Phi, psi and omega in degrees: 000125181279160178233127175270123194226165181231170177229081177280140177290147189289325170298326182296308187305319176300317179293320187280330181273349186298148177215158176290147182290336184281346185279145176298150193290346180280326178236140186226140184245153173207161178268141188277136185223170174276135181198146178288135174237139184228134179255123176238137177245130183254136190207139171293154177216169178221136179290135176222176187260165172298317171212162185208131177216122177269129180264129188239157183290126181287336175216175177282142180168205172227162182279120183273323171205137167244134191264354185226168173235166184302131186080001174294147168264130181235155171263164184303132178082359177293136179284131184254323180205164172229131181253140173259122179227100175292330178300309178306317181296316184295321182298323181294315182301314179297320177301319184295314182301319179288329178298315184291321177292346183264016177290141182298131180293150179287127173297137187269180175272155175075217185283119175299141177251093191249125171215128182284140175286132165300151186272131172262094186269008186305306181290329185286318178293332170298316188276337173291326189284330172292328175290314178303310189294319176302319180297326175295316186295321187288327188287330174297345179273354176292128185282324177297114184289333175289314174293333178285321180293316178304313181302308179304318181293320175300315180291327173295319182292320176295319181294318177300322176301314185289323171294318181300316186291322180294318170298323185286330180290315181295314190292326179297307184305310179299309182296318175300321175299310181308308187302320179292316176304313180296323179288312183295336181282340183254350187248125189255348179215171177082035180286335188304313180305315183296318178302321177297314169307321181288326178290326177296312177298321184287320183286319169308314181300316182291318173307311170310308182311313186292324181289327175298317183297316183291323178297313183298319180296324181294322189283325173295318188293321177295349178288343168268107181264136194238148180275131186282344173201172180284152170170202180258137190264132166245126183276131178293162172230104178295143182281156181284189185298152174083001179276162181296327184290318181290324183285334169298319175303316180293311182301330180294340179274354181277153189298328189267001176089331176079166177259120188277148180277166171309144186296141176272124187253011183275348173094019177070027175236037184288164183299138177087000184288157174252127179296140181289134191196155176296140182089348174288124183290149183224153176244162181309127177083008171288135182292131177266299182212155176245127177253125182251120174271110170260012175306326174225128180263152180235163181236134164237112182255149184248110188258129177296152188297335184282351188241328195309324186289340171285350184268124183241161175289144188090355184294121176290156170207158168254150186233139170236134187249137178303326187286337183236077181292145178075016177239154178235134175251154169274152177205170185207133185288127177251345176194154174241121187285155173242005179259119188289154170242129182296140175264170179277345180260008182102336179275185180230157175229167181232143184283133182232129180259142183224150165265139190269126178252201184281160180237151180214151177276178184301329177275006176093357177287157181289133182272153179288153174285119190292164181253144171312129177109336177299141181273152178207170177244128181245132176246105182265130168286088192276327181209138183216134178231103197288335185219064178282163163278108200242142168227147173311142176308318183299342178274353183264133173238131186266134183225096188065228179269007185252156175253125191232142181227143174270119179260133181272118185229116179065019178089001179231162194274130176238130177286126186232123177273125180233159182252130185257155174249241168299134183234108174273176176299320184245337190232143176227150178272137181251108178283319171211163179110343182226156173235148170299136184096349176296143179262123183232162181285128185235355174206144190067032181291332178300336195254000180278142171235156186302134186077356176301140178286135175224154189287000000 
């Protein structure tokens, strides 16, 4: 929830709230004058970094070498870790062998003798069965009963789909062989079209094999983990057995992809986690390091719906941090979000992004650079009028949708509807309805009535 505040000059307040000694204590009067009025919207905010990226293991294996330590600064493209993964290397080898065997056969002379070889998936099915069994064991370690049931159900569905796909593949191959042999038995000419069709099938198979090789090569290349941009390193901490991270690694190896668990947003420091170090085993998807670019700090503020329409790109602000008492930082709005965030009191707020500038203490000394995640209070100057027709906020009486001021006219109270502009904490700008020199009620306005005699 944002708080609307103003910055009234002390001299203006004294001038506007002054009263004569002849006035009753319950009602005080003052003359309308020109004065600067500043409207400020105050909101909670959080310090953020320019960019953050968590680098994860592309495959199951072990950390062969770690080139960085916690808090190190790295440059873009710098190697931060290398992962040893015999599994990824083996998958690349198999993909290359499959690509070679998928080469189109040289067409023969005369009547073609075409027969598709049956796929022997026995070894693969056995390997997949072991993955499913392991996934079930890991899923049963989850304490949350609902999550455990959902995961076991997803694993069962994946296994059923795999079996169905295997049966379908064998059936399709057998049916295609029967169809080809039937056609060849009754046809003595016109083999050119059939040969062309088979060549197309073989070409498609080869394309798929090449794609598999490219994907496997990409995985192996990613075993050398590099920083995507310059920044500060935070070491990740792969969680232990039974965690969502390790289960997602297992599920990713199933033929149907499996159903992934929700991402871990704890920052990699869950209880039972193992610190990242050389020789530590990792699963696919485990965080290795997080790189944070702190070359430019940002602010994310939550602005209440009643104030957000006043905030524009370029609006200037001042910032105070709980971690740096007595210091003030400059900031400027770079963007106003349109997606509402539900508030605790039933209203909504909107995210506003700002860039954070330099900070100084009250004595002019330079303030330290904050760190991402620190809490702050931002005060945005949303409206400013350097020479406004000003009135004390205590003189304004709300009447439905109208703002009313009591003006002294011929010694009696006259009700005057006014339009307000910038609204400070103690002084407000009056756009119309009052003129400089008008004498108004500045205290006790709620008790005044039309025509009441005023001194």
